[in-house]
C-alpha positions in Angstrom: 214.6 37.6 -66.2 213.5 36.5 -69.7 215.3 33.6 -71.3 216.8 34.0 -74.7 214.8 32.1 -77.4 216.3 28.9 -78.2 217.9 28.3 -75.0 217.0 25.3 -72.8 213.7 25.7 -71.1 212.3 28.2 -73.6 208.8 27.4 -74.9 208.6 26.3 -78.6 206.5 28.4 -81.0 203.2 26.9 -81.7 202.8 24.8 -84.8 201.0 26.6 -87.7 197.7 24.7 -88.7 197.8 22.8 -91.8 201.7 22.6 -91.7 203.5 19.5 -92.8 206.4 18.2 -90.7 209.0 15.7 -91.6 211.0 13.4 -89.4 213.9 14.6 -87.1 216.7 16.4 -88.9 214.5 17.1 -92.1 213.3 20.5 -93.2 209.5 21.1 -92.8 207.2 23.5 -94.9 203.6 24.3 -94.6 201.6 22.2 -97.2 199.9 25.4 -98.5 203.1 27.4 -98.5 204.4 29.2 -101.5 207.3 26.9 -102.1 205.2 23.7 -102.0 202.7 25.3 -104.3 205.4 26.4 -106.7 206.8 22.9 -106.9 203.4 21.2 -107.5 202.8 23.7 -110.2 206.0 22.9 -112.0 205.3 19.1 -111.6 202.1 19.6 -113.4 203.7 21.6 -116.2 206.1 18.7 -116.8 203.3 16.1 -117.3 202.0 15.4 -120.8 198.6 16.9 -121.5 195.7 14.7 -121.2 194.2 13.6 -124.6 190.7 14.9 -125.3 187.9 12.4 -124.8 187.1 10.7 -127.9 183.9 11.9 -129.8 181.0 9.6 -129.5 179.7 8.5 -132.7 176.0 9.6 -133.6 174.1 6.4 -133.7 171.3 6.4 -136.2 167.9 4.3 -135.5 169.3 0.9 -136.7 172.6 1.4 -135.1 171.1 2.4 -131.8 168.9 -0.7 -131.9 171.8 -3.1 -132.5 173.9 -1.3 -130.0 171.1 -1.9 -127.4 170.6 -5.6 -128.4 174.4 -6.1 -128.3 174.8 -4.9 -124.7 175.3 -7.9 -122.3 172.8 -6.5 -119.9 169.7 -6.9 -122.2 167.2 -6.1 -119.6 168.5 -2.7 -118.8 167.0 -1.6 -122.1 163.2 -1.4 -121.7 160.9 -2.4 -124.4 160.0 1.3 -125.3 163.5 2.0 -125.9 163.7 -0.9 -128.4 160.4 0.2 -130.1 161.6 3.9 -130.4 165.0 2.8 -132.0 163.2 0.5 -134.3 160.7 3.3 -135.3 163.6 5.8 -135.9 165.5 3.4 -138.2 165.4 3.7 -142.0 164.5 0.5 -143.9 168.0 0.0 -145.1 169.4 0.1 -141.6 167.3 -3.0 -140.6 169.6 -5.8 -141.7 169.0 -9.4 -141.0 171.7 -9.3 -138.5 169.9 -6.6 -136.4 166.5 -8.3 -136.7 168.0 -11.7 -135.7 169.4 -10.0 -132.5 165.8 -8.5 -131.9 164.1 -12.0 -132.4 166.7 -13.6 -130.2 166.2 -11.0 -127.6 162.4 -11.4 -127.5 162.7 -15.1 -127.3 165.4 -15.2 -124.6 163.4 -12.9 -122.2 160.0 -14.1 -123.1 159.0 -10.6 -124.2 155.6 -10.8 -126.1 155.6 -7.3 -127.6 153.4 -7.3 -130.6 154.8 -4.2 -132.2 158.4 -5.6 -132.3 157.0 -9.1 -133.4 155.0 -7.5 -136.1 158.0 -5.6 -137.3 160.0 -9.0 -137.5 157.1 -10.5 -139.5 157.1 -7.4 -141.9 160.8 -7.7 -142.4 160.6 -11.3 -143.3 157.9 -10.8 -145.9 159.6 -7.7 -147.4 163.1 -9.4 -147.4 161.8 -12.9 -148.5 164.1 -13.4 -151.6 167.3 -12.3 -149.8 166.7 -14.7 -146.7 167.9 -18.3 -146.4 166.2 -20.7 -144.1 169.1 -20.6 -141.5 168.2 -17.0 -141.0 164.4 -17.6 -141.3 164.6 -20.2 -138.5 166.0 -17.4 -136.0 163.4 -14.8 -137.2 160.5 -17.3 -136.8 161.6 -18.6 -133.4 160.1 -16.0 -131.1 156.5 -16.5 -132.7 156.4 -20.1 -131.7 158.2 -19.5 -128.4 155.8 -16.6 -127.3 152.7 -18.3 -128.8 152.1 -15.2 -131.1 150.6 -15.5 -134.6 151.4 -12.2 -136.4 148.7 -10.2 -138.1 150.9 -9.8 -141.2 148.7 -11.7 -143.8 151.7 -12.6 -146.0 153.4 -14.2 -142.9 152.4 -18.0 -143.7 152.4 -17.8 -147.5 155.8 -16.3 -147.2 157.1 -19.2 -145.1 155.6 -21.8 -147.3 157.5 -20.4 -150.2 160.7 -20.3 -148.3 160.3 -23.9 -147.2 159.6 -24.9 -150.6 162.7 -23.3 -151.9 165.1 -24.3 -149.0 163.9 -27.3 -147.5 166.5 -29.7 -149.2 169.4 -27.2 -148.6 169.2 -27.1 -144.7 167.3 -29.9 -143.1 167.8 -28.9 -139.6 166.6 -25.3 -140.3 163.5 -26.6 -142.1 162.6 -28.7 -139.1 163.2 -25.8 -136.6 160.9 -23.6 -138.7 158.3 -26.4 -138.7 158.6 -26.7 -134.9 157.8 -22.9 -134.5 154.7 -23.3 -136.8 153.7 -26.3 -135.0 153.3 -24.4 -131.6 151.3 -22.0 -133.6 149.1 -24.7 -135.0 149.9 -23.5 -138.7 151.6 -26.5 -140.1 151.6 -26.4 -144.0 150.8 -29.7 -145.7 153.4 -29.5 -148.4 156.3 -29.1 -146.0 155.0 -32.0 -144.1 155.0 -34.2 -147.2 158.6 -33.3 -147.8 160.1 -33.8 -144.3 158.3 -37.1 -143.8 159.4 -38.4 -147.3 161.8 -41.4 -147.3 164.4 -39.4 -149.1 164.5 -36.7 -146.3 164.5 -39.0 -143.5 167.1 -41.0 -145.2 169.3 -38.0 -145.7 169.1 -36.7 -142.1 169.7 -40.0 -140.5 173.4 -39.9 -141.4 173.9 -36.3 -140.0 175.3 -35.2 -136.7 172.0 -33.9 -135.7 170.1 -36.9 -136.5 168.7 -37.5 -133.0 167.4 -34.0 -132.7 165.8 -34.1 -136.1 164.1 -37.4 -135.3 162.9 -36.1 -132.0 161.4 -32.8 -133.8 160.0 -35.0 -136.5 158.4 -37.3 -133.9 156.7 -34.2 -132.4 155.5 -33.2 -135.7 154.2 -36.7 -136.3 152.2 -36.3 -133.0 150.8 -32.9 -134.1 149.6 -34.5 -137.5 147.9 -37.3 -135.6 146.0 -35.2 -133.0 145.4 -31.9 -134.9 145.3 -32.6 -138.5 142.8 -35.3 -139.3 142.7 -34.2 -142.9 146.2 -35.0 -143.6 146.7 -37.9 -146.0 150.4 -37.6 -146.8 153.4 -39.7 -145.6 154.0 -40.1 -141.8 157.0 -40.8 -139.9 157.8 -44.6 -139.7 157.2 -46.1 -136.2 160.7 -47.4 -136.1 162.1 -43.9 -136.5 159.9 -42.3 -133.7 161.6 -41.5 -130.4 160.3 -40.0 -127.2 159.5 -36.3 -127.6 160.3 -34.8 -124.2 161.3 -37.8 -122.0 162.3 -35.7 -119.0 161.5 -32.2 -117.5 162.8 -29.4 -119.7 166.1 -27.7 -119.2 164.4 -24.5 -117.9 162.7 -26.5 -115.2 165.8 -28.4 -114.2 167.8 -25.1 -114.0 165.2 -23.4 -111.9 164.4 -26.5 -109.6 165.1 -24.6 -106.5 162.5 -22.0 -107.2 159.9 -24.7 -108.3 156.9 -25.7 -106.2 157.2 -29.3 -107.4 158.7 -30.6 -104.0 156.1 -29.1 -101.7 153.2 -30.1 -104.0 154.7 -33.7 -104.1 154.8 -33.6 -100.2 151.3 -32.4 -99.9 150.0 -35.1 -102.3 151.9 -37.7 -100.2 150.2 -36.6 -97.0 146.9 -36.1 -98.6 146.6 -39.3 -100.9 149.5 -41.5 -99.9 152.5 -42.5 -102.0 150.6 -45.2 -103.8 148.1 -42.9 -105.5 150.1 -40.6 -107.7 153.2 -40.6 -109.9 155.7 -37.9 -110.4 157.6 -37.0 -113.6 156.0 -40.0 -115.4 156.7 -39.9 -119.2 153.5 -41.0 -121.1 153.4 -42.0 -124.8 154.4 -40.4 -127.2 156.9 -38.9 -124.8 155.6 -36.0 -122.8 156.8 -35.9 -119.1 154.0 -35.1 -116.7 154.3 -33.5 -113.3 151.9 -35.6 -111.4 149.5 -38.3 -112.6 146.5 -39.9 -110.9 144.3 -42.8 -111.8 140.7 -42.2 -111.0 137.8 -44.7 -111.2 134.4 -44.0 -112.9 133.0 -43.1 -109.4 135.8 -40.6 -108.7 137.9 -42.7 -106.4 141.6 -42.1 -106.6 143.2 -45.6 -107.2 146.6 -46.8 -106.4 148.7 -46.4 -109.5 150.5 -49.7 -109.2 147.2 -51.5 -109.7 146.6 -49.6 -113.0 148.0 -48.8 -116.4 148.9 -45.1 -116.0 149.2 -44.8 -119.8 146.4 -44.1 -122.1 146.7 -45.8 -125.6 148.5 -43.8 -128.3 147.4 -43.1 -130.9 144.1 -42.4 -129.2 141.2 -44.8 -130.0 138.3 -43.4 -132.0 135.7 -44.6 -129.7 137.1 -44.3 -126.1 133.7 -45.2 -124.5 134.1 -48.7 -125.9 137.3 -49.4 -124.0 137.4 -51.8 -121.2 139.3 -49.5 -118.9 136.8 -47.0 -117.3 139.6 -45.3 -115.2 140.4 -41.7 -116.0 144.0 -40.3 -115.9 144.2 -36.8 -114.3 147.4 -34.8 -114.9 148.4 -32.1 -112.5 150.2 -29.5 -114.4 152.5 -26.9 -112.6 152.4 -23.6 -114.3 155.4 -21.8 -112.9 156.2 -18.2 -113.4 158.7 -18.9 -116.1 156.2 -21.0 -118.1 154.5 -17.7 -119.1 155.6 -14.9 -121.4 156.9 -12.1 -119.3 154.4 -9.8 -117.7 151.5 -11.6 -119.1 149.1 -14.7 -118.8 150.0 -16.2 -122.1 151.7 -19.7 -121.7 154.8 -20.2 -123.8 154.4 -22.2 -127.1 156.0 -25.3 -125.8 153.8 -25.5 -122.6 150.7 -24.6 -124.5 151.5 -27.4 -127.0 152.1 -30.0 -124.3 148.8 -29.4 -122.5 147.0 -29.2 -125.7 148.3 -32.6 -126.8 147.8 -34.1 -123.4 144.2 -33.2 -123.6 143.6 -34.4 -127.1 145.0 -37.8 -126.1 142.4 -38.1 -123.3 144.2 -37.0 -120.2 142.2 -34.7 -117.8 144.4 -31.6 -117.0 144.3 -29.9 -113.7 146.5 -26.7 -113.8 148.1 -25.4 -110.7 149.2 -21.6 -111.6 152.0 -20.2 -109.7 149.9 -17.4 -108.3 147.8 -19.7 -106.3 150.7 -21.8 -105.2 152.7 -18.7 -103.9 149.6 -17.7 -101.9 149.6 -20.8 -99.8 151.4 -20.1 -96.5 153.0 -23.6 -95.4 152.0 -27.2 -95.9 148.7 -27.3 -94.1 147.4 -24.5 -96.2 148.7 -26.0 -99.5 147.1 -29.5 -98.6 143.8 -27.6 -98.0 144.3 -25.9 -101.5 145.0 -29.4 -103.1 142.0 -30.9 -101.5 139.7 -28.3 -102.8 141.1 -28.6 -106.3 140.8 -32.4 -106.4 137.4 -32.3 -105.0 136.2 -29.7 -107.5 136.9 -32.5 -110.1 134.8 -34.9 -108.2 137.9 -36.8 -106.8 137.6 -38.6 -103.5 140.0 -40.8 -101.6 140.7 -42.5 -98.1 138.4 -45.3 -96.8 135.4 -44.1 -98.7 137.4 -43.3 -101.9 139.3 -46.5 -102.3 
C-alpha cells in the first residue's frame, strides 16, 4: 500500500540543483528562480547610476614628457619614450621646469643619452637670457656627472656669460656650475678669478653652506694646480682649504653590501699580509683611496708602516730628484655603479678622482667589476690579484721583502 505524501516514512523530494536553502523554519527559493531574479533586478534599479569615467586629457609632447618624468617609477619609461616625447614637443612646451626634470632624471639614473643631453644643451643656449644660475646649475648637472661634453658649440660661451652675469647673485649655484665644468675639464679662467677673489671667499664664509663651498673651492684649486699650468690668477688661501673627499662617497657607503671591497681586502691580506697595504686611506689634498701599496724601486711591496704613504702635494716639479724612490700604487675598485648605465664611461666624479691621483704621481691599478664578478671564490680572486700585481712588476714574500 502506497503511503500518502508527507506522512512519516515517505521519501522527501530530491533537491533542485542550484537551489538556495535557508535554516529550519525559513522559506527557501532557488537562486535562479523568477522571484529571486525579480528582486535582484529591482535592487539594481534603486541604486544610483555609476558616473561615466572621466575623459583622459590629450597630452601634447611637452606634457607627455613632463608626465613621464613626474612618475615616481622613472625607469618604467624607457629612453626611447622620452626621446619620442621630446621630439613631439613644440618649442614653447619645453619650459625650464620640464627640462630640469629631464636633467635630474638623466643624472639620477646615470643615463648617458646623447640626444637628450644635446637637447638640454640647446635649450640652455636658446633660453640663456631667461635662465638664472639656480636653474642653470640643475641643467648643467648631468653633463659633469655623466662625463659628457655636448657638441653644441655655444655651450661653453653661454655658460661663461651666465657665470659673469650671475656669479655674485647666487654663490652656491656658481660653484656648482664650476664643479660640473671641472669634471669636464672646461674651467673658464674668468670665473675662477671671481670665485677665488678675497671678496667672494669672504662673502661665502658667513653663509650656511660655507663648508660645502670651501670643499668645492678646494677641489677647484686642486684642478687648477694639476690641470691648468697656464692659470696666473688668485688661488684659494691654504688656511681656507679643506679635504675634498675625506671618506668613501655616499653611493659607496649605501651600496657597501654589493661592493667587492671586503673580499678584495681579504685577498690582499692573505696574499701580501696586513702590513703591506692600507685600506680607505685619504691622501692629500683629500682623496680617499680604496687600497694603497708602497713599492720599492726594485718592485718589492714594502710594509706601509715603514714608509710615508703620502706623496707630496702640490707635486714636486722634478720627482726624480726626490730622496724617496718608493712608488705608491693605488688599487681602484670600479664597481658597477661607478659607470654610466649600460656603458663603459666612468662617471665624472670617478674619472676626476683617478685623473687627479695619476697627476699627483700615484700609479693606478683599476679593478673593473666585470673581472671581479667573474672570480669564483677567494682562491680564484687571490690568483687574479696576483696576476694583476705581477703585471706591474710587483713582488712580495721572502724574495720581495
